[in-house]
C-alpha positions in Angstrom: 85.4 104.5 116.5 85.7 107.3 119.0 83.0 105.7 121.1 85.3 102.8 121.7 88.6 103.9 123.1 91.5 101.5 123.1 93.3 100.5 126.3 96.7 98.9 126.1 98.6 96.6 128.6 101.8 94.5 128.4 101.9 90.8 129.1 105.0 88.6 129.4 105.5 86.5 126.4 107.7 83.5 125.9 111.2 84.2 127.4 109.9 87.2 129.2 109.5 89.4 126.1 106.9 92.2 126.5 103.9 91.7 124.3 101.6 94.7 123.8 97.9 93.9 124.0 95.3 96.4 122.9 91.6 96.1 124.0 88.4 97.8 122.9 84.8 97.4 124.1 83.2 95.5 126.9 81.5 92.1 127.0 82.5 88.6 126.0 86.1 88.3 124.9 87.3 87.8 121.3 91.0 87.6 120.7 92.1 88.7 117.2 95.7 88.3 116.0 97.1 90.4 113.1 99.1 89.4 110.1 102.8 89.5 109.2 104.4 93.0 108.8 101.2 94.4 110.3 100.0 95.2 113.9 96.8 95.4 115.9 96.1 98.9 114.8 96.6 98.4 111.1 94.7 95.0 110.9 91.9 95.5 113.3 91.4 99.1 114.4 92.3 101.4 111.5 89.5 100.1 109.2 86.9 99.8 111.9 86.7 96.1 112.4 87.3 96.2 116.1 84.7 98.9 116.6 82.1 96.9 114.6 82.7 93.9 116.8 82.8 96.0 120.0 79.4 97.5 119.0 77.9 94.0 119.1 78.8 93.6 122.8 82.3 92.2 122.8 85.7 93.1 124.3 88.1 92.8 121.4 91.6 91.8 122.6 94.3 92.4 120.0 98.0 91.6 120.7 100.9 92.9 118.7 102.9 89.8 117.7 106.6 89.7 118.9 108.7 91.6 116.4 105.7 93.8 115.5 103.9 96.9 116.6 104.5 97.9 120.2 105.8 94.5 121.3 109.4 93.6 121.9 111.5 93.4 118.8 114.8 91.7 119.7 117.2 90.8 116.9 118.8 87.7 118.5 117.9 84.3 117.0 117.3 82.9 120.5 114.2 85.1 120.8 112.5 83.4 117.8 112.4 79.7 118.3 109.8 77.6 116.4 106.2 78.3 117.6 107.3 81.3 119.6 104.1 83.1 118.4 102.0 80.2 119.6 103.7 80.3 123.0 103.0 84.1 123.2 99.3 83.4 122.4 99.1 80.8 125.2 100.7 83.3 127.6 98.1 85.8 126.7 95.2 83.4 127.4 96.7 82.4 130.7 97.7 85.9 131.9 94.4 87.6 131.0 92.6 84.7 132.7 90.4 84.0 129.6 88.2 80.9 129.9 85.2 81.6 127.6 86.3 83.4 124.5 86.5 83.4 120.7 89.8 83.3 118.9 90.7 84.6 115.4 93.4 85.9 113.2 94.4 87.2 109.8 97.1 85.6 107.7 100.0 84.9 110.0 97.5 85.6 112.8 95.3 82.8 111.5 98.2 80.4 111.3 99.1 81.3 114.9 95.5 80.5 115.9 95.8 77.1 114.3 99.1 76.5 116.2 97.4 77.5 119.4 94.5 75.1 118.7 97.0 72.3 118.0 98.5 73.0 121.4 95.4 72.8 123.5 93.5 76.1 123.6 89.7 75.7 123.7 87.9 78.8 122.4 84.1 78.7 121.8 84.5 79.8 118.2 87.3 80.3 115.7 87.9 82.8 112.9 90.6 82.1 110.2 90.9 84.9 107.7 93.4 85.5 104.9 94.8 82.0 105.2 94.5 79.0 102.9 95.2 75.3 103.5 98.7 75.4 101.8 99.8 78.2 104.1 99.0 76.0 107.1 100.4 72.7 105.8 103.6 74.1 104.2 104.8 77.4 105.8 108.1 77.5 103.9 106.4 78.5 100.7 105.3 82.0 101.7 108.3 82.2 104.1 110.7 82.0 101.2 108.9 84.9 99.5 109.2 87.1 102.5 112.8 86.1 103.1 113.5 87.2 99.6 111.8 90.6 100.1 113.5 91.3 103.5 117.0 90.4 102.2 116.6 92.5 99.0 114.9 95.7 100.2 115.1 98.6 97.8 115.8 96.5 94.7 112.2 95.8 93.5 110.5 97.3 90.5 107.7 99.6 91.3 104.3 97.9 91.1 105.6 94.4 91.6 104.3 92.2 94.4 107.6 92.5 96.2 107.6 96.3 95.9 104.1 96.4 97.3 105.1 94.2 100.2 108.0 96.5 101.0 105.7 99.5 100.8 103.5 97.9 103.4 106.5 97.3 105.6 107.3 101.0 105.4 103.7 101.9 106.1 103.7 99.9 109.3 107.3 101.0 110.2 108.3 97.4 110.5 111.6 96.3 111.9 113.1 94.3 109.0 115.6 92.4 111.1 113.1 91.4 113.7 110.6 90.4 111.0 113.3 88.3 109.2 113.7 86.4 112.5 109.9 85.8 112.7 110.3 83.4 109.7 112.2 81.1 112.0 109.2 80.7 114.2 107.0 79.2 111.5 105.8 75.6 112.1 103.7 73.4 109.7 100.4 72.0 111.0 99.4 68.5 109.8 96.2 67.9 107.9 95.1 65.6 110.7 95.5 68.4 113.3 93.6 70.8 111.2 90.8 68.3 110.7 90.6 67.8 114.5 89.7 71.4 115.2 86.4 71.0 117.0 84.8 74.5 117.5 82.8 76.1 114.8 85.2 77.9 112.4 84.5 80.9 110.1 86.9 81.0 107.2 86.8 84.4 105.5 89.1 85.6 102.8 89.2 88.0 99.8 87.8 86.6 96.6 91.1 87.3 94.9 93.3 86.1 97.7 95.2 82.9 96.8 98.5 83.9 98.5 98.2 80.9 100.9 96.2 78.5 98.8 92.6 77.7 99.1 90.6 79.1 102.0 87.6 77.1 101.0 89.7 73.9 101.5 90.3 74.9 105.1 86.5 75.3 105.7 86.0 71.9 104.0 88.6 70.2 106.2 87.6 71.3 109.7 84.7 69.5 111.4 82.4 72.5 111.5 83.6 75.1 109.0 81.9 77.8 106.9 83.5 79.9 104.2 82.7 83.5 103.5 84.2 85.4 100.5 84.6 89.1 100.7 85.9 91.6 98.1 89.6 92.1 97.6 92.9 90.3 97.6 95.3 89.5 100.4 96.3 93.1 101.0 93.1 94.9 100.2 90.5 92.6 101.9 91.6 93.7 105.3 90.5 97.2 104.4 87.0 96.2 103.6 84.1 96.7 106.1 82.9 93.2 105.1 85.7 91.6 107.0 84.6 93.1 110.4 80.9 92.4 109.5 81.5 88.8 108.7 83.4 88.3 112.0 80.8 90.2 114.1 77.9 88.3 112.5 79.6 84.9 113.2 80.5 85.4 116.8 77.2 87.2 117.6 75.0 84.5 116.1 
């Protein structure tokens, strides 16, 4: 990874909030958006995915979502309206002047990508990872789980799903109050809007990941979808080299 240093800039997100954007490599642009509680480093850089993609001749553009990483983390409700993450994504595309690019995300990042697509962005190719159909159609399901975790920190039995989620929060030094507000930004996407996604779509998820429903169902619903299963569950698949390989192979084809 040392051959591909990371450069970082700030853009102005919705409402003027500073959004940190990290970039690696040179070449055609691919925007990758991380998951909830995570950040660009943890999701894309730490386990070598960004370097794998950069090595294939791409510039990997990785924003930190509002409330995450090096981006602004306000605690007021007004900074987290519905679809704020989508609006930040549109701002990134506009302010970086991207016209010919690929667009992907993991988990909440994948949901953000779908919201961006529903609001008019036109990437050449799309990557949806760590996300199933239920998590796109009905966001309140997983949202209620995370709300439970964030409002009961320190109370979970070691080894439970909630305990591991809280442990991940500690690993990424997440701001619990800002992350709780993020739940207010979630917006469902209709089955019709998902079916209308026109670009080729790679759907890639861990073979034991059913946190957001069926990923295969997403690939089946979009016009030009293909599904790739990699080892792991929702938390561990992101650590596997197969994730970066699948993305790199898809966008380089």
